[in-house]
MOPAC internal coordinates of N, CA, C and O (Angstrom, degrees):
PM7 1SCF
backbone

  N    0.0000 0     0.00 0     0.00 0    0    0    0
  C    1.4403 1     0.00 0     0.00 0    1    0    0
  C    1.5348 1   108.87 1     0.00 0    2    1    0
  O    1.2310 1   119.92 1   -35.71 1    3    2    1
  N    1.2921 1   117.76 1   144.29 1    3    2    1
  C    1.4684 1   123.25 1  -176.18 1    5    3    2
  C    1.5242 1   112.15 1   -62.34 1    6    5    3
  O    1.2310 1   119.85 1   142.35 1    7    6    5
  N    1.3299 1   117.89 1   -37.65 1    7    6    5
  C    1.4671 1   119.60 1  -179.24 1    9    7    6
  C    1.5234 1   111.67 1   -66.17 1   10    9    7
  O    1.2310 1   120.15 1   148.51 1   11   10    9
  N    1.3541 1   117.32 1   -31.49 1   11   10    9
  C    1.4628 1   120.18 1   176.38 1   13   11   10
  C    1.5221 1   110.61 1   -63.64 1   14   13   11
  O    1.2310 1   120.37 1   140.89 1   15   14   13
  N    1.3176 1   116.90 1   -39.11 1   15   14   13
  C    1.4678 1   121.45 1   179.13 1   17   15   14
  C    1.5246 1   110.45 1   -66.75 1   18   17   15
  O    1.2310 1   120.35 1   138.25 1   19   18   17
  N    1.3159 1   116.94 1   -41.75 1   19   18   17
  C    1.4693 1   120.81 1   178.54 1   21   19   18
  C    1.5253 1   109.78 1   -62.37 1   22   21   19
  O    1.2310 1   120.44 1   135.90 1   23   22   21
  N    1.3382 1   116.76 1   -44.10 1   23   22   21
  C    1.4628 1   120.63 1   179.36 1   25   23   22
  C    1.5230 1   109.87 1   -63.28 1   26   25   23
  O    1.2310 1   119.98 1   135.53 1   27   26   25
  N    1.3292 1   117.65 1   -44.47 1   27   26   25
  C    1.4616 1   121.59 1   178.23 1   29   27   26
  C    1.5289 1   109.91 1   -61.95 1   30   29   27
  O    1.2310 1   120.13 1   136.77 1   31   30   29
  N    1.3308 1   117.36 1   -43.23 1   31   30   29
  C    1.4613 1   120.95 1   177.96 1   33   31   30
  C    1.5197 1   111.17 1   -62.11 1   34   33   31
  O    1.2310 1   120.31 1   140.48 1   35   34   33
  N    1.3233 1   117.01 1   -39.52 1   35   34   33
  C    1.4691 1   120.69 1   178.58 1   37   35   34
  C    1.5223 1   110.68 1   -62.84 1   38   37   35
  O    1.2310 1   120.27 1   138.79 1   39   38   37
  N    1.3252 1   117.09 1   -41.21 1   39   38   37
  C    1.4642 1   120.81 1   178.44 1   41   39   38
  C    1.5294 1   110.50 1   -63.93 1   42   41   39
  O    1.2310 1   120.73 1   137.97 1   43   42   41
  N    1.3152 1   116.21 1   -42.03 1   43   42   41
  C    1.4716 1   120.17 1   179.75 1   45   43   42
  C    1.5269 1   110.72 1   -67.84 1   46   45   43
  O    1.2310 1   120.23 1   140.78 1   47   46   45
  N    1.3201 1   117.17 1   -39.22 1   47   46   45
  C    1.4660 1   121.32 1   177.79 1   49   47   46
  C    1.5242 1   109.60 1   -64.97 1   50   49   47
  O    1.2310 1   120.09 1   137.22 1   51   50   49
  N    1.3182 1   117.43 1   -42.78 1   51   50   49
  C    1.4652 1   121.28 1   177.56 1   53   51   50
  C    1.5299 1   110.66 1   -60.78 1   54   53   51
  O    1.2310 1   120.41 1   137.32 1   55   54   53
  N    1.3205 1   116.81 1   -42.68 1   55   54   53
  C    1.4728 1   120.93 1   179.57 1   57   55   54
  C    1.5328 1   110.03 1   -66.31 1   58   57   55
  O    1.2310 1   120.17 1   139.06 1   59   58   57
  N    1.3306 1   117.28 1   -40.94 1   59   58   57
  C    1.4679 1   120.73 1   177.97 1   61   59   58
  C    1.5239 1   110.41 1   -61.47 1   62   61   59
  O    1.2310 1   120.35 1   136.77 1   63   62   61
  N    1.3154 1   116.93 1   -43.23 1   63   62   61
  C    1.4693 1   120.79 1   178.39 1   65   63   62
  C    1.5275 1   110.25 1   -63.86 1   66   65   63
  O    1.2310 1   120.22 1   140.80 1   67   66   65
  N    1.3041 1   117.19 1   -39.20 1   67   66   65
  C    1.4670 1   122.77 1   178.57 1   69   67   66
  C    1.5329 1   110.18 1   -60.70 1   70   69   67
  O    1.2310 1   120.57 1   133.73 1   71   70   69
  N    1.3278 1   116.51 1   -46.27 1   71   70   69
  C    1.4681 1   120.95 1  -179.85 1   73   71   70
  C    1.5218 1   110.72 1   -66.73 1   74   73   71
  O    1.2310 1   120.22 1   135.76 1   75   74   73
  N    1.3298 1   117.18 1   -44.24 1   75   74   73
  C    1.4649 1   120.02 1  -179.84 1   77   75   74
  C    1.5260 1   111.35 1   -62.84 1   78   77   75
  O    1.2310 1   119.93 1   140.22 1   79   78   77
  N    1.3126 1   117.74 1   -39.78 1   79   78   77
  C    1.4670 1   120.81 1   176.40 1   81   79   78
  C    1.5246 1   110.35 1   -63.72 1   82   81   79
  O    1.2310 1   120.62 1   142.02 1   83   82   81
  N    1.3213 1   116.41 1   -37.98 1   83   82   81
  C    1.4637 1   121.28 1  -177.69 1   85   83   82
  C    1.5285 1   112.52 1   -66.22 1   86   85   83
  O    1.2310 1   120.00 1   153.19 1   87   86   85
  N    1.3148 1   117.61 1   -26.81 1   87   86   85
  C    1.4716 1   120.13 1  -178.73 1   89   87   86
  C    1.5296 1   112.23 1  -104.63 1   90   89   87
  O    1.2310 1   120.16 1  -177.19 1   91   90   89
  N    1.3077 1   117.29 1     2.81 1   91   90   89
  C    1.4697 1   121.80 1  -174.51 1   93   91   90
  C    1.5262 1   112.44 1   -79.19 1   94   93   91
  O    1.2310 1   121.04 1  -117.15 1   95   94   93
  N    1.3089 1   115.61 1    62.85 1   95   94   93
  C    1.4623 1   122.22 1   175.97 1   97   95   94
  C    1.5302 1   107.09 1  -152.81 1   98   97   95
  O    1.2310 1   119.77 1   -43.46 1   99   98   97
  N    1.3180 1   118.03 1   136.54 1   99   98   97
  C    1.4728 1   120.22 1  -177.25 1  101   99   98
  C    1.5293 1   114.33 1   -53.44 1  102  101   99
  O    1.2310 1   119.54 1   137.11 1  103  102  101
  N    1.3339 1   118.49 1   -42.89 1  103  102  101
  C    1.4675 1   119.77 1   179.42 1  105  103  102
  C    1.5199 1   111.56 1   -66.84 1  106  105  103
  O    1.2310 1   120.27 1   142.10 1  107  106  105
  N    1.3088 1   117.10 1   -37.90 1  107  106  105
  C    1.4711 1   120.05 1   179.34 1  109  107  106
  C    1.5254 1   110.52 1   -66.33 1  110  109  107
  O    1.2310 1   120.61 1   140.65 1  111  110  109
  N    1.3139 1   116.44 1   -39.35 1  111  110  109
  C    1.4675 1   119.49 1   177.35 1  113  111  110
  C    1.5240 1   110.21 1   -63.65 1  114  113  111
  O    1.2310 1   120.27 1   137.40 1  115  114  113
  N    1.3163 1   117.10 1   -42.60 1  115  114  113
  C    1.4645 1   120.64 1   178.91 1  117  115  114
  C    1.5267 1   110.94 1   -64.90 1  118  117  115
  O    1.2310 1   119.95 1   140.23 1  119  118  117
  N    1.3185 1   117.69 1   -39.77 1  119  118  117
  C    1.4653 1   121.49 1   177.11 1  121  119  118
  C    1.5278 1   109.91 1   -61.66 1  122  121  119
  O    1.2310 1   120.46 1   134.21 1  123  122  121
  N    1.3100 1   116.72 1   -45.79 1  123  122  121
  C    1.4702 1   120.79 1   179.77 1  125  123  122
  C    1.5321 1   110.40 1   -61.48 1  126  125  123
  O    1.2310 1   120.27 1   136.61 1  127  126  125
  N    1.3239 1   117.09 1   -43.39 1  127  126  125
  C    1.4617 1   120.18 1   177.99 1  129  127  126
  C    1.5312 1   110.95 1   -61.79 1  130  129  127
  O    1.2310 1   120.22 1   137.32 1  131  130  129
  N    1.3303 1   117.19 1   -42.68 1  131  130  129
  C    1.4666 1   120.73 1   178.29 1  133  131  130
  C    1.5204 1   111.58 1   -62.32 1  134  133  131
  O    1.2310 1   120.86 1   135.09 1  135  134  133
  N    1.3232 1   115.96 1   -44.91 1  135  134  133
  C    1.4616 1   119.10 1  -179.36 1  137  135  134
  C    1.5249 1   111.64 1   -68.22 1  138  137  135
  O    1.2310 1   120.47 1   147.41 1  139  138  137
  N    1.2965 1   116.71 1   -32.59 1  139  138  137
  C    1.4624 1   119.42 1   177.20 1  141  139  138
  C    1.5345 1   110.75 1   -66.20 1  142  141  139
  O    1.2310 1   120.66 1   142.92 1  143  142  141
  N    1.3161 1   116.34 1   -37.08 1  143  142  141
  C    1.4680 1   120.86 1   179.69 1  145  143  142
  C    1.5298 1   112.50 1   -77.38 1  146  145  143
  O    1.2310 1   120.22 1   145.86 1  147  146  145
  N    1.3325 1   117.19 1   -34.14 1  147  146  145
  C    1.4598 1   121.50 1  -172.69 1  149  147  146
  C    1.5222 1   114.90 1  -107.08 1  150  149  147
  O    1.2310 1   120.05 1   177.02 1  151  150  149
  N    1.3005 1   117.51 1    -2.98 1  151  150  149
  C    1.4702 1   125.18 1  -179.68 1  153  151  150
  C    1.5181 1   113.00 1    70.90 1  154  153  151
  O    1.2310 1   119.32 1   129.33 1  155  154  153
  N    1.3377 1   118.89 1   -50.67 1  155  154  153
  C    1.4614 1   120.32 1   175.28 1  157  155  154
  C    1.5208 1   109.21 1  -155.40 1  158  157  155
  O    1.2310 1   121.49 1   -33.97 1  159  158  157
  N    1.3324 1   114.76 1   146.03 1  159  158  157
  C    1.4601 1   121.45 1  -179.56 1  161  159  158
  C    1.5194 1   109.25 1  -146.34 1  162  161  159
  O    1.2310 1   120.89 1   -26.52 1  163  162  161
  N    1.3393 1   115.90 1   153.48 1  163  162  161
  C    1.4558 1   118.65 1   173.41 1  165  163  162
  C    1.5242 1   109.33 1   -90.89 1  166  165  163
  O    1.2310 1   120.69 1   -10.44 1  167  166  165
  N    1.3243 1   116.28 1   169.56 1  167  166  165
  C    1.4661 1   121.64 1  -175.96 1  169  167  166
  C    1.5264 1   111.02 1   -58.19 1  170  169  167
  O    1.2310 1   120.29 1   138.02 1  171  170  169
  N    1.3197 1   117.05 1   -41.98 1  171  170  169
  C    1.4707 1   120.40 1  -178.24 1  173  171  170
  C    1.5223 1   111.79 1   -58.91 1  174  173  171
  O    1.2310 1   120.39 1   133.82 1  175  174  173
  N    1.3122 1   116.86 1   -46.18 1  175  174  173
  C    1.4645 1   120.29 1  -179.91 1  177  175  174
  C    1.5224 1   110.95 1   -62.51 1  178  177  175
  O    1.2310 1   120.61 1   142.07 1  179  178  177
  N    1.3225 1   116.43 1   -37.93 1  179  178  177
  C    1.4685 1   120.60 1  -178.08 1  181  179  178
  C    1.5275 1   110.59 1   -69.85 1  182  181  179
  O    1.2310 1   119.96 1   128.72 1  183  182  181
  N    1.3238 1   117.68 1   -51.28 1  183  182  181
  C    1.4692 1   118.06 1  -175.26 1  185  183  182
  C    1.5242 1   111.91 1   -69.18 1  186  185  183
  O    1.2310 1   119.59 1   147.43 1  187  186  185
  N    1.3238 1   118.38 1   -32.57 1  187  186  185
  C    1.4647 1   120.38 1   176.71 1  189  187  186
  C    1.5201 1   110.72 1   -67.16 1  190  189  187
  O    1.2310 1   120.49 1   136.74 1  191  190  189
  N    1.3168 1   116.68 1   -43.26 1  191  190  189
  C    1.4658 1   120.93 1  -179.42 1  193  191  190
  C    1.5211 1   111.72 1   -65.59 1  194  193  191
  O    1.2310 1   120.41 1   144.04 1  195  194  193
  N    1.3245 1   116.83 1   -35.96 1  195  194  193
  C    1.4639 1   121.26 1  -177.98 1  197  195  194
  C    1.5268 1   112.60 1   -90.79 1  198  197  195
  O    1.2310 1   120.64 1   175.58 1  199  198  197
  N    1.3415 1   116.37 1    -4.42 1  199  198  197
  C    1.4591 1   121.38 1  -179.80 1  201  199  198
  C    1.5366 1   110.92 1    53.40 1  202  201  199
  O    1.2310 1   121.59 1  -130.62 1  203  202  201
  N    1.3290 1   114.56 1    49.38 1  203  202  201
  C    1.4664 1   121.41 1  -178.19 1  205  203  202
  C    1.5209 1   108.78 1  -127.74 1  206  205  203
  O    1.2310 1   121.12 1   -15.48 1  207  206  205
  N    1.3047 1   115.47 1   164.52 1  207  206  205
  C    1.4661 1   121.39 1   178.11 1  209  207  206
  C    1.5265 1   110.45 1   -65.80 1  210  209  207
  O    1.2310 1   121.04 1   -41.21 1  211  210  209
  N    1.3253 1   115.61 1   138.79 1  211  210  209
  C    1.4649 1   121.07 1  -179.87 1  213  211  210
  C    1.5259 1   111.19 1   -59.18 1  214  213  211
  O    1.2310 1   120.20 1   139.58 1  215  214  213
  N    1.3208 1   117.23 1   -40.42 1  215  214  213
  C    1.4699 1   120.09 1  -178.49 1  217  215  214
  C    1.5248 1   111.74 1   -65.24 1  218  217  215
  O    1.2310 1   120.50 1   143.07 1  219  218  217
  N    1.3245 1   116.65 1   -36.93 1  219  218  217
  C    1.4697 1   120.77 1   178.79 1  221  219  218
  C    1.5271 1   110.60 1   -67.24 1  222  221  219
  O    1.2310 1   120.57 1   135.24 1  223  222  221
  N    1.3203 1   116.52 1   -44.76 1  223  222  221
  C    1.4722 1   120.53 1   178.87 1  225  223  222
  C    1.5305 1   109.71 1   -64.01 1  226  225  223
  O    1.2310 1   120.23 1   137.29 1  227  226  225
  N    1.3201 1   117.16 1   -42.71 1  227  226  225
  C    1.4662 1   120.39 1   178.62 1  229  227  226
  C    1.5222 1   110.86 1   -59.45 1  230  229  227
  O    1.2310 1   120.70 1   137.88 1  231  230  229
  N    1.3224 1   116.27 1   -42.12 1  231  230  229
  C    1.4682 1   120.80 1   178.18 1  233  231  230
  C    1.5324 1   110.59 1   -58.11 1  234  233  231
  O    1.2310 1   120.31 1   131.80 1  235  234  233
  N    1.3343 1   117.02 1   -48.20 1  235  234  233
  C    1.4673 1   120.58 1  -179.47 1  237  235  234
  C    1.5309 1   111.42 1   -64.96 1  238  237  235
  O    1.2310 1   120.38 1   139.79 1  239  238  237
  N    1.3325 1   116.88 1   -40.21 1  239  238  237
  C    1.4645 1   120.03 1   179.41 1  241  239  238
  C    1.5244 1   111.18 1   -63.87 1  242  241  239
  O    1.2310 1   120.52 1   135.18 1  243  242  241
  N    1.3090 1   116.61 1   -44.82 1  243  242  241
  C    1.4738 1   120.63 1   179.63 1  245  243  242
  C    1.5249 1   110.30 1   -63.21 1  246  245  243
  O    1.2310 1   120.66 1   137.69 1  247  246  245
  N    1.3273 1   116.34 1   -42.31 1  247  246  245
  C    1.4635 1   120.35 1   179.61 1  249  247  246
  C    1.5251 1   110.90 1   -60.90 1  250  249  247
  O    1.2310 1   120.47 1   133.18 1  251  250  249
  N    1.3283 1   116.70 1   -46.82 1  251  250  249
  C    1.4696 1   119.31 1  -179.30 1  253  251  250
  C    1.5232 1   111.61 1   -69.62 1  254  253  251
  O    1.2310 1   120.05 1   149.23 1  255  254  253
  N    1.3240 1   117.51 1   -30.77 1  255  254  253
  C    1.4619 1   119.95 1   176.28 1  257  255  254
  C    1.5301 1   109.86 1   -68.88 1  258  257  255
  O    1.2310 1   120.51 1   136.37 1  259  258  257
  N    1.3238 1   116.62 1   -43.63 1  259  258  257
  C    1.4675 1   120.47 1   178.58 1  261  259  258
  C    1.5222 1   111.82 1   -60.09 1  262  261  259
  O    1.2310 1   120.21 1   150.36 1  263  262  261
  N    1.3122 1   117.21 1   -29.64 1  263  262  261
  C    1.4638 1   121.66 1  -178.26 1  265  263  262
  C    1.5245 1   112.94 1   -92.64 1  266  265  263
  O    1.2310 1   120.33 1  -175.18 1  267  266  265
  N    1.3342 1   116.97 1     4.82 1  267  266  265
  C    1.4558 1   121.18 1   173.76 1  269  267  266
  C    1.5171 1   115.57 1    83.61 1  270  269  267
  O    1.2310 1   119.99 1  -167.89 1  271  270  269
  N    1.3209 1   117.63 1    12.11 1  271  270  269
  C    1.4665 1   121.10 1  -179.38 1  273  271  270
  C    1.5252 1   110.39 1   -86.53 1  274  273  271
  O    1.2310 1   120.77 1   143.96 1  275  274  273
  N    1.3330 1   116.14 1   -36.04 1  275  274  273
  C    1.4576 1   122.63 1   178.74 1  277  275  274
  C    1.5126 1   110.42 1  -119.23 1  278  277  275
  O    1.2310 1   121.60 1   -19.66 1  279  278  277
  N    1.3266 1   114.55 1   160.34 1  279  278  277
  C    1.4593 1   120.56 1   170.47 1  281  279  278
  C    1.5214 1   107.03 1  -139.10 1  282  281  279
  O    1.2310 1   120.66 1    -2.89 1  283  282  281
  N    1.3321 1   116.34 1   177.11 1  283  282  281
  C    1.4561 1   120.39 1  -176.89 1  285  283  282
  C    1.5206 1   111.29 1  -126.70 1  286  285  283
  O    1.2310 1   122.55 1   -21.41 1  287  286  285
  N    1.3411 1   112.72 1   158.59 1  287  286  285
  C    1.4625 1   121.80 1   169.94 1  289  287  286
  C    1.5224 1   105.62 1  -131.60 1  290  289  287
  O    1.2310 1   120.84 1   -52.16 1  291  290  289
  N    1.3316 1   116.00 1   127.84 1  291  290  289
  C    1.4654 1   120.26 1   179.05 1  293  291  290
  C    1.5235 1   109.67 1   -94.59 1  294  293  291
  O    1.2310 1   121.95 1   -40.79 1  295  294  293
  N    1.3308 1   113.87 1   139.21 1  295  294  293
  C    1.4621 1   120.72 1   175.36 1  297  295  294
  C    1.5200 1   106.52 1  -141.08 1  298  297  295
  O    1.2310 1   120.72 1   -80.36 1  299  298  297
  N    1.3191 1   116.22 1    99.64 1  299  298  297
  C    1.4652 1   120.25 1  -174.51 1  301  299  298
  C    1.5136 1   109.39 1    63.64 1  302  301  299
  O    1.2310 1   120.61 1    54.75 1  303  302  301
  N    1.3425 1   116.43 1  -125.25 1  303  302  301
  C    1.4612 1   121.28 1   179.09 1  305  303  302
  C    1.5216 1   112.36 1   -86.51 1  306  305  303
  O    1.2310 1   120.27 1   170.60 1  307  306  305
  N    1.3032 1   117.10 1    -9.40 1  307  306  305
  C    1.4671 1   121.21 1  -176.43 1  309  307  306
  C    1.5216 1   112.07 1   -89.70 1  310  309  307
  O    1.2310 1   121.76 1   -36.05 1  311  310  309
  N    1.3279 1   114.24 1   143.95 1  311  310  309
  C    1.4560 1   121.98 1   173.95 1  313  311  310
  C    1.5169 1   107.15 1  -117.91 1  314  313  311
  O    1.2310 1   120.90 1   -54.78 1  315  314  313
  N    1.3165 1   115.89 1   125.22 1  315  314  313
  C    1.4570 1   121.88 1   179.96 1  317  315  314
  C    1.5166 1   109.34 1  -109.19 1  318  317  315
  O    1.2310 1   120.98 1   -49.52 1  319  318  317
  N    1.3195 1   115.73 1   130.48 1  319  318  317
  C    1.4669 1   122.27 1   179.22 1  321  319  318
  C    1.5133 1   109.58 1   -96.65 1  322  321  319
  O    1.2310 1   121.02 1   -34.65 1  323  322  321
  N    1.3335 1   115.65 1   145.35 1  323  322  321
  C    1.4650 1   121.38 1   176.12 1  325  323  322
  C    1.5257 1   109.20 1  -148.23 1  326  325  323
  O    1.2310 1   121.11 1   -21.86 1  327  326  325
  N    1.3312 1   115.48 1   158.14 1  327  326  325
  C    1.4629 1   121.44 1   177.58 1  329  327  326
  C    1.5170 1   109.83 1   -73.32 1  330  329  327
  O    1.2310 1   120.59 1   -43.98 1  331  330  329
  N    1.3189 1   116.48 1   136.02 1  331  330  329
  C    1.4607 1   121.13 1   176.08 1  333  331  330
  C    1.5290 1   109.38 1   -69.95 1  334  333  331
  O    1.2310 1   120.82 1   141.50 1  335  334  333
  N    1.3296 1   116.03 1   -38.50 1  335  334  333
  C    1.4643 1   121.85 1  -177.85 1  337  335  334
  C    1.5239 1   108.28 1  -145.50 1  338  337  335
  O    1.2310 1   120.26 1   -52.79 1  339  338  337
  N    1.3054 1   117.11 1   127.21 1  339  338  337
  C    1.4659 1   120.77 1  -178.39 1  341  339  338
  C    1.5337 1   112.48 1   -70.28 1  342  341  339
  O    1.2310 1   119.94 1   173.02 1  343  342  341
  N    1.3203 1   117.72 1    -6.98 1  343  342  341
  C    1.4675 1   120.66 1   180.00 1  345  343  342
  C    1.5274 1   111.17 1   -59.77 1  346  345  343
  O    1.2310 1   120.05 1   146.16 1  347  346  345
  N    1.3310 1   117.51 1   -33.84 1  347  346  345
  C    1.4692 1   120.71 1   178.65 1  349  347  346
  C    1.5248 1   109.26 1   -62.16 1  350  349  347
  O    1.2310 1   120.39 1   135.78 1  351  350  349
  N    1.3212 1   116.87 1   -44.22 1  351  350  349
  C    1.4676 1   120.79 1   178.18 1  353  351  350
  C    1.5265 1   110.84 1   -65.80 1  354  353  351
  O    1.2310 1   120.28 1   144.66 1  355  354  353
  N    1.3130 1   117.07 1   -35.34 1  355  354  353
  C    1.4643 1   120.80 1   178.79 1  357  355  354
  C    1.5244 1   111.13 1   -66.14 1  358  357  355
  O    1.2310 1   120.15 1   140.85 1  359  358  357
  N    1.3270 1   117.31 1   -39.15 1  359  358  357
  C    1.4677 1   121.13 1   177.34 1  361  359  358
  C    1.5281 1   109.54 1   -63.81 1  362  361  359
  O    1.2310 1   120.42 1   135.13 1  363  362  361
  N    1.3282 1   116.80 1   -44.87 1  363  362  361
  C    1.4665 1   120.71 1   177.81 1  365  363  362
  C    1.5251 1   110.02 1   -60.91 1  366  365  363
  O    1.2310 1   120.38 1   137.55 1  367  366  365
  N    1.3121 1   116.88 1   -42.45 1  367  366  365
  C    1.4640 1   121.05 1   178.89 1  369  367  366
  C    1.5301 1   111.07 1   -62.74 1  370  369  367
  O    1.2310 1   120.13 1   139.00 1  371  370  369
  N    1.3211 1   117.36 1   -41.00 1  371  370  369
  C    1.4732 1   120.85 1   177.41 1  373  371  370
  C    1.5272 1   111.07 1   -61.88 1  374  373  371
  O    1.2310 1   120.30 1   136.75 1  375  374  373
  N    1.3176 1   117.03 1   -43.25 1  375  374  373
  C    1.4682 1   120.37 1   178.19 1  377  375  374
  C    1.5222 1   109.86 1   -65.04 1  378  377  375
  O    1.2310 1   120.88 1   137.78 1  379  378  377
  N    1.3316 1   115.92 1   -42.22 1  379  378  377
  C    1.4627 1   121.35 1  -179.06 1  381  379  378
  C    1.5279 1   111.04 1   -59.64 1  382  381  379
  O    1.2310 1   120.84 1   143.30 1  383  382  381
  N    1.3315 1   116.01 1   -36.70 1  383  382  381
  C    1.4731 1   120.92 1  -177.76 1  385  383  382
  C    1.5301 1   112.89 1   -88.17 1  386  385  383
  O    1.2310 1   119.87 1   172.36 1  387  386  385
  N    1.3182 1   117.86 1    -7.64 1  387  386  385
  C    1.4502 1   120.95 1  -173.08 1  389  387  386
  C    1.5301 1   112.11 1   -77.27 1  390  389  387
  O    1.2310 1   121.46 1   -10.89 1  391  390  389
  N    1.3031 1   114.82 1   169.11 1  391  390  389
  C    1.4610 1   121.89 1   177.41 1  393  391  390
  C    1.5252 1   111.54 1   -70.64 1  394  393  391
  O    1.2310 1   120.28 1   163.15 1  395  394  393
  N    1.3057 1   117.08 1   -16.85 1  395  394  393
  C    1.4548 1   121.48 1  -178.63 1  397  395  394
  C    1.5261 1   110.66 1   -57.52 1  398  397  395
  O    1.2310 1   120.44 1   142.19 1  399  398  397
  N    1.3340 1   116.76 1   -37.81 1  399  398  397
  C    1.4634 1   121.19 1  -176.43 1  401  399  398
  C    1.5240 1   113.68 1   -89.07 1  402  401  399
  O    1.2310 1   120.48 1   174.74 1  403  402  401
  N    1.3032 1   116.70 1    -5.26 1  403  402  401
  C    1.4889 1   119.58 1  -179.54 1  405  403  402
  C    1.4905 1   112.57 1   -89.34 1  406  405  403
  O    1.2310 1   120.10 1   180.00 1  407  406  405

């Protein structure tokens, strides 16, 4: 039925907006780009590379993990973050290459 498709589309649009809002911060975009290039990184590698406070980076990582954009892998005392789906990085890359930023 057509109304079922509209409802499904609305749910997908709502989820897309949720994800876009979750990454709509310069540090979060940079973190996503780093993880896309490196597959997985620990907090230390991320905050050192971005020259930012560890607590600030941890806050952004936890927020994106809570929203399903990132996940973790534990190895001993280390926690490594990685992208759940590279599509988020691809969307950022498309925006980065678009005429919008020129």
